[in-house]
C-alpha positions as CSV (number, residue, x, y, z in Angstrom):
1,M,-7.0,16.8,9.5
2,A,-10.0,18.5,10.5
3,S,-9.4,17.3,14.3
4,L,-6.0,18.8,14.1
5,N,-7.1,22.0,12.6
6,A,-10.1,22.3,15.0
7,T,-7.8,21.9,18.4
8,S,-4.9,24.3,16.6
9,F,-2.7,21.2,17.1
10,A,0.8,22.4,18.3
11,G,-0.4,25.8,17.5
12,H,-1.1,25.4,13.9
13,T,-4.6,25.3,11.9
14,D,-3.4,24.6,8.4
15,W,-2.5,20.9,8.8
16,R,-3.5,18.8,5.9
17,L,-2.6,15.3,4.3
18,P,0.5,15.0,1.7
19,T,0.5,14.7,-2.0
20,V,1.7,11.2,-3.1
21,R,4.6,13.3,-4.5
22,E,5.2,14.9,-1.2
23,L,5.4,11.5,0.3
24,H,8.1,10.5,-1.8
25,T,10.1,13.2,-0.6
26,L,10.4,11.7,2.6
27,L,11.9,8.4,1.3
28,R,15.3,7.0,1.5
29,R,17.2,4.2,0.2
30,G,18.1,1.5,3.1
31,P,16.6,-0.5,5.6
32,A,13.1,-0.1,6.4
33,P,11.5,2.4,7.5
34,L,12.5,4.1,4.6
35,V,12.1,7.4,6.0
36,D,14.9,9.9,5.7
37,P,16.6,10.3,9.2
38,I,15.9,14.0,9.2
39,F,12.5,13.1,10.4
40,D,13.6,10.8,13.3
41,D,15.4,13.5,15.7
42,G,16.6,11.4,18.5
43,C,13.4,10.3,20.4
44,V,13.3,9.4,23.9
45,A,10.6,8.7,26.6
46,A,10.4,12.5,27.4
47,C,9.3,13.7,23.7
48,T,6.0,14.6,23.1
49,V,4.3,14.9,19.4
50,T,4.7,18.5,19.5
51,T,8.6,18.3,20.7
52,C,10.0,15.8,18.8
53,S,9.7,13.9,15.3
54,C,9.9,9.8,16.0
55,T,9.6,7.1,13.0
56,S,9.1,3.7,14.6
57,S,9.3,1.0,12.1
58,S,5.7,-0.3,13.8
59,V,4.2,3.0,12.7
60,F,4.7,2.0,9.1
61,D,3.4,-1.6,9.0
62,E,0.7,-0.2,7.1
63,D,0.4,2.4,4.1
64,T,0.4,5.7,4.6
65,W,-2.3,8.0,3.2
66,S,-1.9,10.5,0.7
67,S,-4.3,13.3,-0.6
68,T,-3.9,12.4,-4.2
69,V,-7.1,10.6,-5.4
70,F,-6.7,7.3,-7.2
71,P,-7.4,8.1,-11.1
72,F,-9.3,4.7,-11.9
73,N,-11.5,4.9,-8.6
74,P,-12.8,8.4,-7.1
75,N,-13.3,6.3,-3.9
76,A,-9.8,5.6,-3.6
77,S,-6.5,7.3,-2.9
78,W,-2.8,7.0,-3.3
79,T,-0.8,5.4,-0.6
80,V,2.7,4.5,0.1
81,D,4.2,2.1,1.7
82,F,7.4,3.1,3.5
83,R,8.7,-0.6,4.0
84,T,9.1,-1.3,0.2
85,L,11.9,-0.3,-2.2
86,G,11.9,0.1,-5.8
87,P,11.1,2.9,-8.1
88,D,7.3,3.1,-7.1
89,A,8.0,2.8,-3.3
90,G,5.3,0.7,-2.7
91,V,2.8,3.0,-4.2
92,A,-0.8,1.5,-4.7
93,G,-4.7,2.9,-4.8
94,E,-6.8,2.0,-1.9
95,L,-10.3,2.5,-0.9
96,G,-11.1,5.2,1.5
97,S,-12.5,2.6,3.7
98,D,-9.3,0.9,4.3
99,V,-7.2,1.1,7.6
100,N,-4.1,3.4,7.2
101,H,-1.4,5.7,8.7
102,V,-1.4,9.3,8.0
103,R,1.3,11.9,8.5
104,A,0.2,15.3,9.1
105,I,1.9,18.1,7.1
106,R,1.5,21.7,7.2
107,G,1.2,24.5,4.7
108,P,-0.8,25.3,1.5
């Protein structure tokens, strides 16, 4: 997030990782990816990261980081797997050295 904020990505400097609860608000029930369609606004080839919100199933082949620290290991954080249905929606604790995706959000 430091890189996004340092470069004023999309004209803003308040980018951050969502909490695990905030990531859950993006979920919907149905086929993968399990991201609510409101976050996919008809992306086309001309779209850029500042003009469109695109959700590709390949983007969610890995878990997505949250800012919520895993309580059993201070070197780990909660992640959400948007390919998994169920009450926990693929929530897991993973070490910070693992490679996963991020979904930057803005605000306090």
